[in-house]
Structures are given as C-alpha cells and as structure tokens.
py3Dmol code that shows the C-alpha trace and the ligand (Angstrom):
import py3Dmol

protein = """\
ATOM      1  CA  MET A   1      -8.988  14.249  -1.026  1.00  0.00           C
ATOM      2  CA  LYS A   2      -8.643  10.631  -1.705  1.00  0.00           C
ATOM      3  CA  PRO A   3      -6.134   8.586   0.420  1.00  0.00           C
ATOM      4  CA  ARG A   4      -3.239   7.890  -1.791  1.00  0.00           C
ATOM      5  CA  ILE A   5      -1.369   4.529  -1.635  1.00  0.00           C
ATOM      6  CA  LYS A   6       2.023   4.349  -3.404  1.00  0.00           C
ATOM      7  CA  ILE A   7       3.510   1.157  -3.753  1.00  0.00           C
ATOM      8  CA  CYS A   8       7.077   0.692  -4.893  1.00  0.00           C
ATOM      9  CA  MET A   9       7.055  -1.671  -8.049  1.00  0.00           C
ATOM     10  CA  GLY A  10      10.930  -1.362  -8.198  1.00  0.00           C
ATOM     11  CA  SER A  11      12.479  -5.070  -8.749  1.00  0.00           C
ATOM     12  CA  SER A  12      13.751  -5.310  -5.020  1.00  0.00           C
ATOM     13  CA  CYS A  13      10.426  -4.394  -3.250  1.00  0.00           C
ATOM     14  CA  PHE A  14       8.645  -6.220  -5.766  1.00  0.00           C
ATOM     15  CA  ARG A  15      10.723  -9.391  -5.219  1.00  0.00           C
ATOM     16  CA  ARG A  16      10.596  -8.804  -1.518  1.00  0.00           C
ATOM     17  CA  GLY A  17       6.885  -8.846  -0.952  1.00  0.00           C
ATOM     18  CA  ASN A  18       5.216  -5.821  -3.043  1.00  0.00           C
ATOM     19  CA  ARG A  19       3.939  -8.297  -5.619  1.00  0.00           C
ATOM     20  CA  LYS A  20       1.762 -10.024  -3.018  1.00  0.00           C
ATOM     21  CA  ASN A  21       1.075  -6.894  -1.195  1.00  0.00           C
ATOM     22  CA  LEU A  22      -0.112  -5.154  -4.287  1.00  0.00           C
ATOM     23  CA  GLU A  23      -2.648  -8.223  -4.756  1.00  0.00           C
ATOM     24  CA  PHE A  24      -3.585  -8.036  -1.123  1.00  0.00           C
ATOM     25  CA  ILE A  25      -4.400  -4.186  -1.608  1.00  0.00           C
ATOM     26  CA  GLU A  26      -6.427  -4.636  -4.622  1.00  0.00           C
ATOM     27  CA  SER A  27      -8.508  -7.520  -3.135  1.00  0.00           C
ATOM     28  CA  TYR A  28      -8.960  -5.778   0.247  1.00  0.00           C
ATOM     29  CA  LEU A  29     -10.213  -2.553  -1.490  1.00  0.00           C
ATOM     30  CA  GLU A  30     -12.488  -4.698  -3.786  1.00  0.00           C
ATOM     31  CA  GLU A  31     -13.883  -6.585  -0.804  1.00  0.00           C
ATOM     32  CA  HIS A  32     -14.523  -3.441   1.172  1.00  0.00           C
ATOM     33  CA  GLY A  33     -16.089  -1.636  -1.738  1.00  0.00           C
ATOM     34  CA  PHE A  34     -13.415   1.219  -1.657  1.00  0.00           C
ATOM     35  CA  VAL A  35     -11.694   0.755  -5.124  1.00  0.00           C
ATOM     36  CA  ALA A  36     -12.926   4.208  -6.221  1.00  0.00           C
ATOM     37  CA  GLU A  37     -12.154   6.043  -2.668  1.00  0.00           C
ATOM     38  CA  VAL A  38      -8.556   5.182  -2.725  1.00  0.00           C
ATOM     39  CA  GLU A  39      -5.912   6.306  -5.270  1.00  0.00           C
ATOM     40  CA  LEU A  40      -3.633   3.271  -5.771  1.00  0.00           C
ATOM     41  CA  VAL A  41      -0.591   3.968  -7.732  1.00  0.00           C
ATOM     42  CA  GLY A  42       2.755   2.239  -8.274  1.00  0.00           C
ATOM     43  CA  SER A  43       6.201   3.780  -8.230  1.00  0.00           C
ATOM     44  CA  ARG A  44       9.520   2.930  -9.453  1.00  0.00           C
ATOM     45  CA  CYS A  45      12.525   2.393  -6.983  1.00  0.00           C
ATOM     46  CA  GLU A  46      12.392   4.917  -4.190  1.00  0.00           C
ATOM     47  CA  GLU A  47      16.125   4.169  -3.757  1.00  0.00           C
ATOM     48  CA  GLN A  48      15.373   2.507  -0.115  1.00  0.00           C
ATOM     49  CA  CYS A  49      15.611  -1.019  -1.324  1.00  0.00           C
ATOM     50  CA  ARG A  50      17.348  -2.315   1.834  1.00  0.00           C
ATOM     51  CA  LYS A  51      14.399  -1.328   3.956  1.00  0.00           C
ATOM     52  CA  GLY A  52      11.820  -2.816   1.432  1.00  0.00           C
ATOM     53  CA  PRO A  53       9.199  -3.730   0.808  1.00  0.00           C
ATOM     54  CA  ASN A  54       8.332  -0.086   0.731  1.00  0.00           C
ATOM     55  CA  LEU A  55       5.059   1.831   0.451  1.00  0.00           C
ATOM     56  CA  GLU A  56       3.824   5.258   1.126  1.00  0.00           C
ATOM     57  CA  ILE A  57       0.512   6.190   2.238  1.00  0.00           C
ATOM     58  CA  ASN A  58      -0.591   9.976   2.123  1.00  0.00           C
ATOM     59  CA  GLY A  59       3.103  10.799   1.940  1.00  0.00           C
ATOM     60  CA  GLN A  60       4.223   8.660   4.934  1.00  0.00           C
ATOM     61  CA  MET A  61       6.699   5.988   4.017  1.00  0.00           C
ATOM     62  CA  TYR A  62       6.364   2.542   5.484  1.00  0.00           C
ATOM     63  CA  HIS A  63       9.226   0.026   5.282  1.00  0.00           C
ATOM     64  CA  GLU A  64       9.574  -3.749   5.435  1.00  0.00           C
ATOM     65  CA  VAL A  65       5.761  -4.000   4.938  1.00  0.00           C
ATOM     66  CA  SER A  66       4.511  -7.490   5.738  1.00  0.00           C
ATOM     67  CA  GLN A  67       0.786  -8.394   5.171  1.00  0.00           C
ATOM     68  CA  GLU A  68       0.239  -8.068   8.853  1.00  0.00           C
ATOM     69  CA  ILE A  69       1.406  -4.521   8.820  1.00  0.00           C
ATOM     70  CA  LEU A  70      -0.454  -3.981   5.578  1.00  0.00           C
ATOM     71  CA  ALA A  71      -3.681  -5.153   6.915  1.00  0.00           C
ATOM     72  CA  GLY A  72      -3.386  -2.626   9.854  1.00  0.00           C
ATOM     73  CA  LEU A  73      -2.629   0.300   7.509  1.00  0.00           C
ATOM     74  CA  LEU A  74      -5.494  -0.563   5.098  1.00  0.00           C
ATOM     75  CA  GLU A  75      -7.762  -0.600   8.047  1.00  0.00           C
ATOM     76  CA  GLN A  76      -6.911   2.859   8.925  1.00  0.00           C
ATOM     77  CA  VAL A  77      -7.024   4.038   5.395  1.00  0.00           C
ATOM     78  CA  VAL A  78     -10.621   2.553   4.948  1.00  0.00           C
ATOM     79  CA  GLY A  79     -11.457   3.663   8.316  1.00  0.00           C
ATOM     80  CA  ARG A  80     -10.734   7.303   7.223  1.00  0.00           C
ATOM     81  CA  CYS A  81     -12.864   6.828   3.890  1.00  0.00           C
ATOM     82  CA  SER A  82     -15.845   5.625   5.922  1.00  0.00           C
ATOM     83  CA  GLY A  83     -15.543   8.437   8.421  1.00  0.00           C
ATOM     84  CA  GLU A  84     -14.892   6.142  11.450  1.00  0.00           C
TER      85      GLU A  84
END
"""
ligand_1 = """\
4
FES
S 12.735 -1.326 -5.334
Fe 11.609 -0.336 -3.694
S 13.042 1.073 -2.858
Fe 14.159 0.243 -4.452
"""
view = py3Dmol.view(width=600, height=400)
view.addModel(protein, "pdb")
view.setStyle({"model": 0}, {"cartoon": {"style": "trace"}})
view.addModel(ligand_1, "xyz")
view.setStyle({"model": 1}, {"stick": {}})
view.zoomTo()
view.show()
C-alpha cells in the first residue's frame, strides 16, 4: 500500500505553514522521483487548528509541522518506499 500524506488545507493550517509545506512536499517527491509512489491528499480543517499546521502520514497526525520536521518525515516516507 502506498504511503499516504494528508495535509490540512483549512485556512488556519494553510496560513500557518501548510501552503509552503505543500510546495515543499511536492518538490521533494518530484526531486526524489516518488510522485507516483506516495498518495498526497488535502483535507479540510481537522478541528485542531491551534496545534497547526497539521498533517497526517499513514493515519498518524503530526502537529506544528515546520519544514525541518517535514524534511525528516519525508525522509522516512521515501525510505519506506525504496525499502531502506
Ligand atoms: S485548519 Fe487545520 S486543523 Fe483547522
């Protein structure tokens, strides 16, 4: 099963960083050739705005996701895709 990244596109998370996080994810997956290996979806507000920006990877929710945190998470996702 493909890893699934669900990024909150609600206005609060979007403003607090997910606009840039989305761009970061898209270019990261493109650079690493994993666009087709990962399911990337957006969600509406998850009602956890105060802890945003929020995103979920394989059902696990992450809060206050900065680009540094995101880079580490993506490394794990891509690592799993390539069987490392
Ligand atoms: S906007 Fe993301 S939890 Fe509300």
